[in-house]
C-alpha positions as CSV (number, residue, x, y, z in Angstrom):
1,M,-1.5,26.9,-39.2
2,T,-2.2,24.0,-36.9
3,Q,-3.6,25.0,-33.5
4,Q,-2.1,23.1,-30.6
5,A,-4.6,21.4,-28.4
6,T,-4.8,22.9,-24.9
7,V,-4.9,20.5,-21.9
8,T,-7.3,21.6,-19.2
9,P,-5.7,21.1,-15.8
10,P,-7.7,19.0,-13.3
11,S,-9.8,21.1,-10.9
12,T,-8.6,21.5,-7.3
13,A,-11.9,20.1,-6.1
14,L,-11.3,16.8,-7.9
15,I,-7.8,16.6,-6.5
16,V,-9.1,17.2,-3.0
17,V,-11.8,14.5,-3.3
18,A,-9.4,12.0,-4.7
19,L,-6.8,12.7,-2.0
20,A,-9.5,12.4,0.7
21,I,-10.5,9.0,-0.7
22,V,-6.9,7.8,-0.6
23,Y,-6.4,9.2,2.9
24,V,-9.5,7.8,4.5
25,V,-10.2,4.6,2.5
26,W,-6.7,3.3,2.5
27,G,-6.3,4.2,6.2
28,S,-9.5,2.2,6.9
29,T,-8.4,-0.9,5.1
30,Y,-6.3,-2.0,8.1
31,L,-9.5,-2.0,10.1
32,G,-11.3,-3.9,7.3
33,I,-8.6,-6.5,7.2
34,K,-8.8,-7.0,11.0
35,I,-12.6,-7.5,10.9
36,V,-12.3,-9.9,7.9
37,V,-9.5,-12.2,9.4
38,E,-11.4,-12.6,12.6
39,D,-13.7,-15.1,10.8
40,L,-12.2,-15.7,7.4
41,P,-8.8,-17.2,6.4
42,P,-6.3,-14.4,5.8
43,L,-4.6,-15.5,2.5
44,A,-7.7,-16.9,0.9
45,S,-9.9,-13.9,1.7
46,A,-7.1,-11.6,0.3
47,G,-6.8,-13.8,-2.7
48,W,-10.5,-13.6,-3.6
49,R,-10.4,-9.8,-2.9
50,Y,-7.6,-9.2,-5.4
51,L,-9.1,-11.5,-7.9
52,C,-12.5,-9.7,-7.8
53,G,-10.8,-6.3,-7.8
54,G,-8.7,-7.3,-10.9
55,V,-11.7,-8.6,-12.8
56,I,-13.8,-5.6,-12.0
57,L,-11.1,-3.1,-13.0
58,G,-10.3,-5.2,-16.1
59,A,-13.9,-5.2,-17.1
60,I,-14.1,-1.4,-16.7
61,L,-11.0,-0.9,-18.9
62,A,-12.3,-3.3,-21.6
63,A,-15.7,-1.6,-21.6
64,R,-14.1,1.8,-22.1
65,G,-11.3,0.9,-24.5
66,G,-12.0,-2.6,-25.8
67,L,-10.1,-5.9,-25.0
68,G,-7.1,-4.6,-26.9
69,R,-6.4,-2.2,-24.1
70,L,-5.5,-5.1,-21.9
71,R,-2.9,-6.4,-24.3
72,A,0.5,-7.0,-22.8
73,T,3.8,-8.7,-23.9
74,R,5.3,-11.8,-22.2
75,P,8.0,-9.7,-20.5
76,Q,5.4,-7.3,-19.2
77,L,3.3,-10.1,-17.9
78,L,6.3,-11.6,-16.1
79,A,7.1,-8.2,-14.6
80,C,3.5,-8.0,-13.4
81,A,3.7,-11.5,-11.9
82,L,6.8,-10.4,-9.9
83,L,4.9,-7.4,-8.6
84,G,1.9,-9.6,-7.8
85,L,4.2,-11.7,-5.7
86,M,5.9,-8.9,-3.9
87,L,3.0,-6.5,-3.4
88,P,-0.4,-8.3,-3.0
89,M,1.0,-11.7,-2.0
90,L,3.9,-11.0,0.3
91,G,3.0,-7.4,1.1
92,N,-0.7,-7.4,1.7
93,G,-1.0,-11.1,2.4
94,L,1.5,-11.1,5.2
95,V,-0.2,-8.1,6.7
96,S,-3.5,-10.1,6.8
97,V,-1.7,-13.0,8.4
98,G,-0.1,-10.7,11.0
99,E,-3.4,-9.2,11.9
100,S,-5.0,-12.7,12.1
101,M,-2.3,-13.6,14.6
102,G,-3.3,-10.7,16.9
103,S,-1.7,-7.5,15.7
104,P,-4.0,-4.5,16.2
105,S,-4.9,-2.8,12.9
106,G,-3.4,0.5,14.1
107,V,0.0,-1.1,15.0
108,A,0.0,-2.8,11.6
109,A,-0.4,0.6,9.9
110,L,2.4,2.2,12.0
111,I,4.8,-0.6,11.0
112,V,3.7,-0.3,7.3
113,A,4.4,3.4,7.5
114,A,8.1,2.6,7.3
115,V,7.8,1.6,3.7
116,P,9.3,4.9,2.4
117,L,12.2,4.4,4.7
118,W,12.9,0.9,3.3
119,V,12.6,2.2,-0.3
120,I,15.3,4.9,0.4
121,A,17.5,2.1,1.9
122,F,17.1,0.0,-1.3
123,R,18.0,3.1,-3.3
124,A,21.1,3.7,-1.3
125,G,22.1,0.1,-1.7
126,S,21.9,0.4,-5.5
127,G,24.2,3.5,-5.5
128,D,21.5,6.2,-5.4
129,R,22.7,7.9,-2.2
130,P,20.1,10.1,-0.5
131,N,20.9,13.7,0.7
132,R,21.8,14.3,4.3
133,R,18.3,15.3,5.4
134,T,16.8,12.2,3.8
135,A,19.4,10.0,5.5
136,I,18.7,11.6,8.9
137,G,15.0,11.0,8.4
138,V,15.6,7.4,7.5
139,L,17.8,6.8,10.6
140,V,15.2,8.5,12.9
141,G,12.4,6.5,11.3
142,F,14.1,3.2,11.8
143,G,14.9,4.2,15.4
144,G,11.2,4.8,15.9
145,L,10.4,1.5,14.3
146,V,12.8,-0.3,16.7
147,G,11.2,1.6,19.6
148,L,7.7,0.5,18.4
149,V,8.7,-3.2,18.2
150,A,10.4,-2.9,21.6
151,A,7.3,-1.3,23.1
152,I,5.2,-4.1,21.7
153,G,7.6,-6.7,23.0
154,F,7.4,-5.4,26.5
155,G,3.6,-5.8,26.5
156,E,1.6,-9.0,26.8
157,S,-1.5,-8.1,24.7
158,I,0.2,-7.8,21.3
159,P,2.1,-10.8,19.9
160,I,5.6,-9.7,18.8
161,G,5.7,-12.5,16.2
162,A,2.7,-11.1,14.4
163,C,4.3,-7.7,14.2
164,L,7.5,-9.2,12.9
165,I,5.5,-10.8,10.1
166,I,4.0,-7.4,9.2
167,A,7.6,-5.9,9.3
168,L,8.6,-8.6,6.7
169,A,5.5,-7.7,4.6
170,T,6.7,-4.1,4.7
171,L,10.1,-5.1,3.5
172,C,8.6,-7.1,0.6
173,W,6.3,-4.3,-0.4
174,S,9.2,-1.8,-0.3
175,F,11.3,-4.0,-2.6
176,G,8.4,-4.4,-5.0
177,S,7.9,-0.6,-5.1
178,W,11.6,0.0,-5.6
179,S,11.8,-2.6,-8.4
180,M,8.8,-1.2,-10.3
181,P,10.5,1.5,-12.3
182,R,13.2,-1.0,-13.3
183,L,10.7,-3.4,-14.8
184,S,9.2,-3.6,-18.3
185,L,5.5,-2.9,-17.6
186,P,2.5,-1.9,-19.7
187,K,2.4,1.8,-20.4
188,D,-1.1,2.1,-18.9
189,P,-0.7,1.9,-15.1
190,F,-4.3,0.7,-14.9
191,V,-3.5,-2.3,-17.0
192,T,-0.4,-3.0,-14.8
193,A,-2.8,-2.9,-11.8
194,V,-5.1,-5.5,-13.4
195,Y,-2.4,-8.1,-14.0
196,E,-0.7,-7.3,-10.8
197,M,-3.9,-8.0,-8.9
198,V,-4.7,-11.1,-10.8
199,F,-1.3,-12.6,-10.5
200,G,-1.3,-11.6,-6.8
201,A,-4.6,-13.4,-6.3
202,V,-3.2,-16.6,-7.8
203,F,-0.2,-16.5,-5.5
204,L,-2.4,-15.8,-2.5
205,L,-4.7,-18.7,-3.2
206,I,-1.7,-21.0,-3.7
207,G,-0.3,-19.8,-0.4
208,A,-3.7,-20.4,1.2
209,A,-3.8,-23.9,-0.1
210,V,-0.3,-24.6,1.2
211,R,-1.3,-23.3,4.7
212,G,-4.4,-25.5,4.7
213,E,-6.9,-22.6,4.5
214,G,-10.3,-23.4,2.9
215,L,-10.5,-21.9,-0.5
216,V,-14.2,-22.2,-0.8
217,P,-16.2,-19.3,0.8
218,Q,-17.4,-20.4,4.2
219,S,-20.0,-19.3,6.7
220,A,-19.0,-16.2,8.6
221,P,-20.8,-13.3,10.4
222,I,-22.3,-10.6,8.1
223,E,-19.8,-8.1,9.5
224,A,-16.9,-10.1,8.0
225,W,-18.5,-10.3,4.5
226,L,-19.4,-6.6,4.6
227,A,-15.8,-5.7,5.5
228,W,-14.6,-8.0,2.7
229,A,-16.9,-6.3,0.2
230,Y,-15.7,-2.9,1.4
231,L,-12.1,-4.0,0.8
232,V,-12.9,-5.2,-2.7
233,I,-15.0,-2.2,-3.9
234,F,-13.5,0.7,-2.0
235,G,-10.1,-0.4,-0.9
236,T,-9.1,-2.1,-4.2
237,V,-11.1,-0.5,-7.0
238,V,-12.2,3.0,-5.9
239,A,-9.2,4.1,-3.8
240,F,-6.6,2.6,-6.2
241,T,-8.3,4.2,-9.2
242,A,-8.2,7.6,-7.3
243,Y,-4.6,7.0,-6.5
244,V,-3.5,6.2,-10.0
245,W,-5.4,9.3,-11.3
246,L,-3.7,11.5,-8.7
247,L,-0.3,10.3,-9.9
248,S,-1.1,12.0,-13.3
249,A,-3.0,15.0,-11.9
250,A,-1.1,16.2,-8.8
251,P,2.5,16.7,-7.6
252,I,4.0,13.5,-6.4
253,S,5.0,15.2,-3.1
254,L,1.4,15.9,-2.4
255,V,0.2,12.4,-3.3
256,A,3.0,10.9,-1.1
257,T,1.5,12.5,2.0
258,Y,-0.9,9.5,2.2
259,A,2.0,7.5,3.8
260,Y,1.8,9.5,7.0
261,V,-1.9,10.2,7.0
262,N,-3.0,6.5,6.6
263,P,-1.5,5.4,10.0
264,V,-3.2,8.2,11.9
265,V,-6.5,7.2,10.4
266,A,-5.9,3.5,11.0
267,V,-4.9,4.0,14.7
268,F,-7.9,6.2,15.3
269,L,-10.4,3.8,13.7
270,G,-8.9,0.8,15.5
271,W,-9.2,2.6,18.8
272,L,-12.7,3.9,18.1
273,I,-14.3,0.8,16.6
274,L,-12.4,-2.1,18.0
275,A,-11.1,-0.5,21.2
276,E,-7.5,-1.5,20.3
277,P,-5.0,-0.4,22.9
278,V,-2.8,2.6,22.2
279,T,-0.2,2.9,24.9
280,V,2.0,5.9,25.5
281,A,5.1,4.0,24.2
282,I,3.3,2.9,21.0
283,A,2.0,6.4,20.4
284,L,5.4,8.0,20.9
285,S,7.2,5.5,18.7
286,G,4.5,5.7,16.0
287,T,4.8,9.5,16.1
288,V,8.5,9.3,15.5
289,V,8.0,6.9,12.5
290,V,5.3,9.0,10.9
291,G,7.3,12.2,11.5
292,A,10.4,10.7,10.0
293,V,8.4,9.7,6.9
294,A,7.1,13.3,6.6
295,M,10.7,14.5,6.9
296,V,11.9,12.1,4.2
297,V,9.1,13.1,1.8
298,S,9.8,16.7,2.4
299,A,13.6,16.2,1.8
300,E,13.0,14.3,-1.4
301,R,10.7,17.1,-2.7
302,R,13.2,19.8,-1.9
303,G,16.0,17.8,-3.5
304,K,14.0,17.6,-6.8
305,Q,13.2,21.3,-6.7
306,R,16.9,22.1,-6.3
307,D,17.8,19.9,-9.2
308,A,15.1,21.7,-11.3
309,R,13.6,18.4,-12.3
310,P,9.8,18.0,-12.7
311,E,8.2,15.6,-10.3
312,T,7.1,12.5,-12.2
313,A,5.8,9.1,-11.5
314,T,5.8,6.2,-14.0
315,G,3.3,4.1,-12.1
316,P,1.9,3.2,-8.7
317,G,4.3,2.6,-5.9
318,Q,7.2,4.6,-7.4
319,Q,6.7,7.7,-5.3
320,P,8.8,8.3,-2.2
321,A,5.9,7.0,0.0
322,A,5.3,3.8,-2.0
């Protein structure tokens, strides 16, 4: 009789550590980007960041599984190229541009917190109608987002144009996240991440050249280079690896909570380290957005439980809080 191999579930301690990394590190990347773009061009610095991150992750995968592990078909590469355009290039790249134009890192994080709301809107547009609780959460969240932009517009210290660019970045990131499960991608999400980052880097560097940014590394304060190295190692490689592992080890409803923890971390760090302004109107509007995201994630989880369907994720960015 053949004995069936037993799968040992991951320890709670490992899940807690991985979740803490995603909470804190991804929440701190907005601060890192803000420090980098003060002295380095936004698209070029993001392009080299993703190129280095993709090469490092690819080298790790090749060392553990051979070069064959990185094999991908032409349709899969084209799908990864689309994700590289929508996520690293238009998603992260436009956030870098917005922060370089004067948007505080905390405000950028609050605007990006609306990603799950946009994903639900794309789902509804494709015929996948959300339940009533989810719909209410989306409406409340967009109301908070409008209030946040209005609060920024009434002030003089935060450029409204920069925040609108970040809002566009959020829309692009959401569309890429919504599109991901509909694309033909490599079965290994880490391989998808490698090609997504490499293609994204190419698009970012092309965009930098079009904008007239210098592509060759230039002189900058040590703080800018340290922040850039932090984004490469911790923001791109360590946190993303922890995130992908969490998708296979923990309930997606738990992993999705990063979407409303990251903005809180970002606002706090921006206020603490860069003395970024946090007005009452911004705080209230941001609270509405984050609360609505929490409401949407909770409603999606309960809906899945009622349908008695197991929570699954086929890759990064496909959870409710993409």
